[in-house]
N, C-alpha and C positions, 0 to 999 in steps of 0.2 A: 236731505231736501225736504222742504215743507210739504205737508199733505193737505187734504181738503180741496174744496173747489176753488177755481180761479176767482179772484176778486175783480171788481170793476177796474181798479187801478192797474192790476196785472194785465187785463185785457187791453187797456189803453197803451201799455208798454209794448204789448205784442203788435198792436196796430202800428205804432211808431216804427218798430223794428221791421215789419213787413214793408212799410212805405219806404224805408231806407235801404231795402234790398238785402237785409241781413239774412243769413241762413237760419233755419229753424233751430239748429243746434246752438248757434250763438245767442239767439233770443232766449232759449231755454237756460243757457248758462248764466245769463244776466239775471234771470228770474229765480235761479236755483230750482228749476223744475226739470222733469224728464223731457227729452226732446219729443217723445211720443205725445205728451200732453199738449205741447204747442202745435205740433203737426195736426193732431186731431181737432183742436180748437179752431184752427184756421180753415181746414178742409170742410168741416161741417157747417161753417158760417160764411160761405161765399167764396172761399179760396183766396189765394194771394192777391187777386185783383179786386175782390169784392168784400174783403173783411172789414167790418165796422165794429168797434169796441162796444158802443152803446147798444146796437142791435143784437150783438152776440150775447151781451149780458142779459138782456131782456129775454132772449130765446132760452138761455140757460135757466132763468127763473121760471119760465113757463113749463119747461121740461120737468123741473123738480116738483112743481105744483101738480102736474099730471101724474107723476109717479106716486105722490102721496095719495091722490084720489084713486088711482088704479090698483092700490094694494089693500084689499079688504082685510079687516082684522080677523085673525084666526086662520088665515091662509098662508101657506108656505110657498115661497118662491121656488120653482122647480130647480133652479140652479143652486139652491142652498143645500142640496144633497151632498153627501160625502164630506161634510164639514166645511164646505166652501163658504167664503165670505161673499155674500150677494153683491156688495158694493164693488169689491175687487173684480168680480165676474163682469159686472156691467161696464166697468172701466176698460177691461180687456176686450170685451165685445166691441166697444166703440173704437178702440185702437185698431182691431182687426178689420172692422168695417172701413175705417179710413184708409188703411193700406190697400184694401181691395178697390176702393174708389180711385186711388192713385194709379192703379193698373188699368183704369178705364171703365170699370163696372159702374153703372148708374147706382145712385144711393140706395133705392129700395131693393134692387137686386143684390147689392152687397150686404144689406141688412139680413135678407132672407138666407143668403149663403152662409153668413156668420152664424145664424141660429142653427142651421143644419150641422155645421162643422163643430159647434160647441155643445151639441146635445150628445149624451152618451150613446143613444141608439143610432145616431146619424140619420134619423128619419123623423119627420113630423107630418101631421095632417094639416090641412088648410086651417081648420078651427084652432089648432094649437099655435100655428104661426100668427093668426089674427090676434090671439090672446097675448102672446109674448111680445109682439111688436106694436100692439094697440093701433092697428090700421084696419082698413076695410077689406072684406073678402076680395073685392075687385082688384085692390092693390097687390094682394098676394097672388092672385091668379095671373095678373100681368107679369109679375116678377118671375113666377115659375115658368111661364111660357118662354120668356127671354132666356132664362137659365137652361131650360131644356133644349132650346135651339142651339145654344152654345155647347151642349154636351156636358154641362156641369151638374145636372141633376137628372134623375129618372123617376118615373111613377110606377107604383104597383098597388094592388089591392091587398089589404090585410084580411084576417079571418072574419072581420065584421063588415067586410065589403067597403070599407072606407078607403079612399084614395090617399096613399102616403107618398111623400116626396123624399127622395133619398139622395144624399151626397155620396156617390159611389167611391169606394176606396181607390179605384183605379183611375179616377177622373184626371188626376194630375199627370199620370203617365200619358193618357190619351191627349191631354192638352199639350204636353211637350212634343209628342209625335206630330200633332197637327201644326205646331209652331215650326218644327223642323221641315215639314213639307212646304209650308209657306216660304221658308227661307230658301229652299231648293228652287222653288218656282222663281223667286226674285233673282237668284243667281243665274238661272237659265235665261231670263229676260235680259239681264245685264250683258250676258255673253252674246246674245243676238245682236246687240248694238255694236259689237266689235267689227263685224263684217259690214254693217251698214255705214259706219263712220270712217272705215279705213283702218286696217290693223296697226299701222305705224303712227297714227295720229295721237296726240296727247289725250283726246277724249276717249279713244278706243283703249289706250293703255290703262286709263283710269277705270273704265268699266271692266276690263279683264281682271284688274287687281281686286275690284269689288267682288266679282264673281268667284275668284279663288278664295277670298276671305270668307264669303258666305258658304261656299262648299265645305270649307274646313269646319266652320261653326255648326252647320247642319249635321255633318257626319259625327262630330264630337257630341252634339246634343242627343242624337239618336242612340249612339253607343252608350252614353252615360245613362240615359233613360232606361235602356234595356238592362243594363247591369244593375241598376238600383231599383227596378220595378218591384222586386220582392219586399223591399223595405216598407212599401205602402201596405203590405198585408201582414206585417209582423205583429204578433200577439204579445200582450204584456206578460212578463215573466211571472210564474207562480212562485210561492215561497219555496217549494221543493226545487224548482229550476235554479233559483238564486243560490240555494244551499249547495247544489251540485256544481 
């Protein structure tokens, strides 16, 4: 598959494909590009209903210009550690952000969460987030408040009394459990309708089937989350562990 940035002609083909209702995978196949590239391109530039090739191309040029200006000579990108390819890291961060946005997270909140997940420490200060994302402190503060309310990050003070934001290793477990609780509540509400609408009516049968389905899903989700919870705390193997 060809590498490098999307050309204006490719963006025009993406726009035509979106307008024709083609799946991202099909558009990517025609362009001989990864599906993630097309998905990210559309989602970051207005989504399937608002994507415009010319506007997307100009936005990409502005981002590239800002990156060149924001990288002083002699400084090292923090993500270039461990022999990482900075460009590959940026591309991955954009993909991860796009996927988070598809789950319903606002763009800035998704960008902040991606920064935390892809940092080796799993924690960053407000100043570090501002520098990495090239946004205002107010934008970071708003994003952190949203993520904290969702239970996706927590705050703590480091030894220099700076406030650090942490993507807790257990957050996905808590998120799954919260989702299961919400599913249980929906099942209970559906089942209440059975008595209201009359047990033998088609509507009541439909609601009872929905409730049974949601019961099964919530129980399975809770069981799976409990069984897999320790995976979130697995440490990387040391050379001696691998040899053993």
